[in-house]
C-alpha positions, 0 to 999 in steps of 0.5 A: 500500500505504501509503495503504491502511494509513492508511485501515484505521486510521481506523475504530478511531480514530473509535471511541475518540474516540466512547467518550472523548466519551461518558465525558466526557459521562457524568461531566458528567451525574453531577456535574450530577445530584449537585448537583441532588440535594444530593450533592457529587461532588467540586466544592467538597469540601475532601477532593477533590484537584486533579490536582497533589495540592492540596486543592480548596476549591471555588468562592468561593461554597462558601468563603463558605458554609463560613466562615459555618458555622465560627464558629457551630460553634465557639461551639456547641462552646464553650457560648457563649450568645447572652447571653454574646455580647451581653455580650462585644460590650458590654464590648469596644465601642469608644469614640469614640477607637477603644479598648475601653471600660474598666470603672470601678475598684471601690470598696474594701470596707475590707479593703485594707492602707491602710484596715486601717491607717487603722482601726487608727489610729482604734481607737488614737486612740479608746481613748486619747481614752476613757482621757483622758476617764475620767481627766479625769472622775475628776480632776474628782471626786477633785481628786487626780492621779493619782486612782488608786493601786496597792497594792504591799505586804501592809501593809493586808491583808486589806482591801487586797491587792497589785495592788489599784487604789484610787480616792483623793479629796482629803480636804477635798472631802467631809468626813464627820461626825466628821472632825478639824478641817478635815482631812476625816479621821476617825481610827480612835479617833473612828470606833469611837465614832461607828460610821464604818468604811472598808475593814472597820475604823473610821477613814479610810485615807489616802495620804500622803508619809512625812515630807512627802517627795514623792520617796519612795513614798506610804504608804497606811495607816489614820489611828489618832489625832490628836496635838498637838505635844509630846503623849506620845500613848503613853498613848492608844495600844494598848500592843500596837502600840507596840513597847515603851514605851521606843520611844514619844516625845513628838510633834515636831508635831501630826499623825496617828498611822498604822498598816497593818492588817496591821502589828504596830506604829504607823508612828511607834513602834519602832526603824524608824519610817516617818514622824513624825506625818502633817501634814495637808499631807502627805496626798494624799487618802483612799482611797474605792474598791478595785478588786481586781487592776486595779493589776497593770499599773500596778505593772509599768509 
């Protein structure tokens, strides 16, 4: 009985085995057909999973093909062109020592801080040199240092005004006709006779040290007349500018009687005399050219 039971189960088992083998052969043929027609049925498909649940990366040939495709796809997505790749390779080309080749530093364009200071110093030096050269040139012409003086009062108005800059020349350097002796100065009295005018009126305008004192501020006034030592010059002067006949005295020495064009009296007359008759060696020079308002900075310094 027992033996007949074992024999009765064998036909069914043989049928199951044949079905299983047939199914395995069908799956194998399907995979071969898929590869033949370019259809991935699971072999080498990254999405296919093994029995353990781990993604199946396929065969080594599949991985190599995928690795070759991925860099190209990344470059296409980033917009990198073949020319960009060539430039990148050139810039990062290793040198003989194995390190990437470094670009040489760019030459400065003059805007760096160091170059800016250098240009600033050069401008200052150039400006100072130009001023010095102009000063030397003016001194060579005038023979007086400084060759320019600034007007600081209204005593010569309207012919000279405050803040005017006046070019002064040594009186003996270019002596005009009608100058008194070797002084090179033409007085207002002589100028009225010969038609010689400077700054709107007859006679020269002179710069002198009052009473020969170089420590006092020089005065720039017009030379009115020449007097000799002991002369009572009031007889030749205009009475309106004397400040009263009792204020006029004999000249202590020979020299020029002076007056500001805007002053009411002579510098050597009245109670507040500015100076005795001006000796020739007290004269700094004669005024030649007036530059309006350019003496402002000098007066403030």
